[in-house]
Structures are given as C-alpha cells and as structure tokens.
C-alpha positions in Angstrom: 14.4 16.0 -15.7 14.3 16.1 -11.8 13.3 18.4 -9.4 13.5 19.0 -5.6 11.6 20.3 -3.1 12.6 22.0 0.6 9.3 21.9 2.0 9.8 17.9 2.6 9.1 16.6 6.4 12.3 16.0 8.2 14.7 13.9 7.6 12.7 12.8 4.7 15.2 12.7 1.5 12.4 13.4 -1.7 13.3 13.6 -5.6 10.9 14.6 -8.1 11.2 13.4 -11.5 8.2 13.4 -14.8 9.2 10.0 -15.8 10.9 7.0 -15.2 10.2 3.6 -16.0 10.1 2.0 -12.7 10.0 4.2 -9.7 11.6 0.6 -7.9 13.8 0.0 -9.6 15.6 3.7 -10.1 15.6 3.3 -5.8 16.9 0.0 -5.5 20.0 1.3 -7.2 19.9 4.3 -5.8 19.8 1.5 -2.0 22.7 -0.4 -3.7 24.7 3.0 -4.2 24.2 3.9 -0.8 21.8 6.2 -0.6 19.9 6.4 2.8 16.9 5.0 4.6 13.9 7.3 4.5 14.8 7.9 0.8 12.3 8.9 -1.7 11.6 9.0 -5.8 8.1 10.2 -7.1 7.4 10.3 -10.9 4.7 12.1 -12.9 4.6 9.5 -15.1 6.2 5.5 -15.2 6.9 3.5 -18.5 7.4 0.5 -16.9 5.5 0.1 -14.1 4.7 -3.3 -12.8 2.0 -3.8 -9.7 1.7 -7.8 -8.2 2.5 -11.1 -10.2 4.1 -8.7 -12.4 1.1 -6.8 -13.3 1.6 -3.9 -15.3 0.8 -0.7 -13.0 -0.3 2.4 -15.5 -1.9 5.8 -15.2 -2.2 8.7 -17.1 0.9 11.0 -16.3 0.8 13.3 -13.7 -3.1 12.6 -12.1 -2.0 9.9 -9.2 0.9 9.4 -6.6 3.2 7.4 -7.7 5.8 6.8 -5.7 8.9 4.2 -4.4 10.2 4.4 -1.1 13.5 3.3 0.4 13.8 1.9 4.2 17.2 0.5 6.1 16.7 -0.8 9.6 17.3 -4.4 11.4 16.5 -7.1 8.8 13.6 -8.8 11.4 12.3 -5.2 10.6 12.4 -5.1 7.2 8.8 -7.0 6.1 6.9 -4.4 8.4 7.9 -1.5 6.7 5.1 -1.9 3.9 2.6 -2.3 6.8 3.5 0.8 8.3 3.2 3.1 4.7 0.5 1.0 4.4 -1.1 2.4 7.9 -0.4 5.3 7.3 -1.0 5.5 2.8 -5.2 4.6 4.6 -4.3 7.9 7.3 -3.6 10.1 4.3 -6.0 9.0 2.0 -9.2 9.2 4.6 -7.4 12.6 5.7 -8.1 14.1 2.1 -11.6 12.9 2.6 -12.1 14.2 6.1 -10.9 17.7 4.8 -13.4 17.4 2.4 -16.3 18.0 4.7 -17.1 14.5 5.4 -16.3 12.5 8.5 -14.4 9.4 9.1 -18.2 7.8 10.6 -19.3 8.5 6.7 -19.9 5.7 4.5 -16.9 6.6 2.4 -14.3 4.2 3.8 -10.3 3.8 2.7 -9.7 0.1 3.5 -6.5 -2.4 3.2 -6.7 -5.8 1.5 -4.3 -8.3 2.3 -1.4 -8.3 1.3 -1.5 -4.8 -0.9 -4.6 -3.8 -1.9 -6.1 -0.1 -0.8 -9.5 0.2 -0.7 -11.9 3.0 -1.5 -15.5 2.0 -0.8 -14.8 -1.9 -2.0 -13.4 -0.8 -4.9 -9.0 -0.4 -5.8 -7.8 2.6 -5.1 -3.9 1.3 -4.7 -2.1 -0.9 -4.9 1.3 -2.0 -3.6 5.2 -4.1 -4.6 8.4 -3.8 -2.2 11.3 -5.7 -2.5 14.0 -6.2 -0.5 18.4 -6.6 -1.2 19.7 -10.5 -1.0 21.7 -9.3 2.8 18.7 -7.9 3.6 20.3 -4.1 4.5 16.5 -2.5 3.1 13.7 -2.8 1.5 12.3 -0.7 -1.0 8.2 -0.1 -0.5 7.4 1.1 -4.2 2.8 2.3 -4.1 0.9 3.9 -6.5 -2.9 5.7 -5.5 -5.0 6.9 -7.3 -6.2 10.8 -7.3 -7.3 12.2 -10.5 -7.7 9.6 -13.0 -8.6 5.8 -11.9 -9.3 2.7 -15.2 -12.5 1.0 -15.7 -13.4 -0.8 -12.3 -11.0 1.1 -10.0 -11.9 4.5 -8.0 -10.1 7.5 -7.2 -9.9 10.1 -4.8 -11.3 12.8 -6.3 -14.5 11.0 -6.7 -15.4 11.7 -3.1 -13.1 14.8 -2.5 -15.7 17.3 -2.3 -14.3 20.1 -4.5 -10.7 19.7 -3.3 -7.7 20.4 -5.9 -5.8 16.9 -5.3 -2.5 16.8 -6.4 0.4 14.0 -5.4 2.2 16.7 -3.8 -0.3 16.6 -1.1 -1.1 13.4 -0.8 2.4 11.9 -0.1 3.7 14.8 2.1 0.6 13.7 4.4 1.9 10.0 4.0 5.0 11.3 5.2 4.8 13.0 8.3 2.5 9.7 9.2 5.0 7.3 8.5 7.1 9.2 11.0 4.6 8.9 13.3 4.1 5.6 12.8 7.6 4.3 13.0 8.0 5.6 16.8 5.1 3.4 17.7 6.4 -0.2 19.0 5.8 -3.0 17.1 2.3 -4.3 19.1 1.3 -1.1 18.2 1.4 -0.7 14.6 0.1 -4.5 14.6 -3.5 -3.5 16.0 -3.5 0.3 13.8 -3.4 -2.5 10.5 -5.6 -4.6 11.6 -8.3 -2.1 12.3 -7.4 -1.0 8.6 -7.5 -4.1 7.0 -10.9 -5.1 5.4 -10.2 -8.8 4.6 -10.5 -10.3 8.5 -13.6 -12.2 8.3 -14.4 -12.3 4.8 -15.1 -15.3 2.9 -11.9 -15.3 0.3 -10.6 -16.8 -2.9 -6.6 -17.1 -2.0 -4.5 -17.6 -5.1 -0.7 -19.4 -3.8 2.1 -18.5 -6.1 2.3 -22.4 -7.1 -1.4 -22.3 -8.8 -3.4 -23.6 -5.2 -6.5 -21.9 -5.0 -7.9 -22.1 -0.7 -11.3 -20.8 -0.3 -12.4 -19.4 3.2 -12.6 -17.7 5.6 -9.7 -14.7 6.7 -9.8 -15.5 10.8 -6.4 -14.0 11.4 -3.8 -11.9 10.8 -0.1 -13.0 12.8 2.1 -10.2 14.5 4.5 -11.6 11.5 1.8 -10.3 8.8 0.8 -13.7 7.5 -3.1 -14.2 7.2 -4.6 -17.0 7.9 -7.8 -18.9 6.7 -9.8 -21.9 8.3 -11.5 -23.6 4.5 -15.3 -24.0 4.4 -15.5 -27.1 3.8 -12.4 -28.6 6.8 -13.1 -26.2 9.6 -9.9 -28.0 10.8 -7.4 -27.0 8.7 -6.3 -24.4 9.0 -3.9 -22.2 6.2 -1.1 -19.7 7.4 -0.5 -17.4 4.3 2.7 -14.9 3.3 2.4 -14.7 -0.4 -0.8 -15.3 -2.4 -3.8 -13.0 -4.3 -6.0 -12.0 -2.3 -10.4 -11.7 -3.6 -13.0 -10.6 -1.3 -16.0 -12.8 -1.7 -19.7 -12.2 -0.4 -20.6 -14.5 1.3 -23.6 -15.1 0.2 -21.4 -17.3 -2.5 -20.9 -19.9 0.3 -23.4 -19.9 2.2 
C-alpha cells in the first residue's frame, strides 16, 4: 500500500509505504527508471533494511524514521549529498529538542560520528547508508533515525522530547526543509557546517578499514571531500587519509 501527502515542502516528491524490504533498494530501482532528483521513499517498516558493512537495520514498525532520498547532480558533487543530509538530520533533531523546551546549549547534544552515524549524548541515534550508480548520475541516501524506539545501548528522540508527540512524518518534513536550505550554501559553507556537527574531530579513535587493517590515533581533520585525517598515537609523523572505514570513539584514558 502506498500513500501520498501534499503537505510536503516544495520541489520534493515523497512517497510513503507501509512496508518494504529496503527503501534504498526500491528508490535505487526508481532512479534507474528515471525518478527525478529529490524523490523520497519513506516506509513505516523495513524487512530487509541494511546498514554499513552489511549490518542489519531494524526498528519496530511505525516508530522510527526509515527513509531514502534520491539526488541527481554533477558527478563531482554527488558525494556531498550524504553530508548535506547528515547536517539536516542533526538540525531537524535539534529543532525538536529545542521546541520541547531544551535550549541547544543544554546537555542534550545531537552530533555526527564519521562517517555515517548520528549520536544523541554519545549514544547511537541513527545511521546512514548511501549508494550511487556506476555512471555517477545519481546517489541514493538512506537514513534511519530512532524516534519512539531504540535497541539496547542506543538512543531515541522520545527520551528527550519533554512530552511532545513525535512522528516520523514531522521529522522528515523538517529534514527536507533543512536540506533545501543547506543545498543552496557554497561548498565551503556546507563543509564548515558539517565540521561543526562532527563529534569525531579531536577524539581518540579506532578505525577498522575494509581490508581488515586497524588504525588507532587521533582524528585531527576532515578534508573537503569528506575524508578523515588520523594521526597515529605511536607515530605522530604518520597521517592516514581515510575515505572508508568503521570508526569507534575511544576515551582519552584508553591511551593515556
């Protein structure tokens, strides 16, 4: 079953389904069939949702935001869309928190963990997975955000909502509005906003690379292409520029 809602921000094409295997898979197929940029597929339930490194992404039906977004642009700009969506997700979550009576300067913080996680007070709030076509004509950005339910050792927005009634539709609408604003910024302005939302910089991290290698050190920078720069603890002269990896934030005391 599919439903549409005309009360979405201008120039967005949103489709909502009760259940699907994976919004990323479905929207990717739609893109191959010619779906326009800024097409969105939202599901109340996913039966085959995947996260990074082929991890399972699960949520109780109807409780969380499960959505994929399609963007078409110049090939050299495609990789900026996941960061734009990430910034917008942080903003939309912060807007919900502040509308519940908490200021953005309060102890409740929504941040990003490079490359694809949202954190609420250092607990996982959401995750992202992006896929592009071989011809670099488009990219599909999938994102899941815990709103009313979260697995063990994770966070949900409802815990900081101060009695507000939160829905995936409300959060998505706010996200789309924020994306529309952020995509009009210059590349440098987008980069600075992403840096401002990133919790990884300055942290001790363990990075597991896709080839199985592990790097432990300090995350010191993020370049304009979104690659993380890590300096090894045991060799300050060795800098790694990482475009793909799984990051774990470490406590400083782990390496004192």
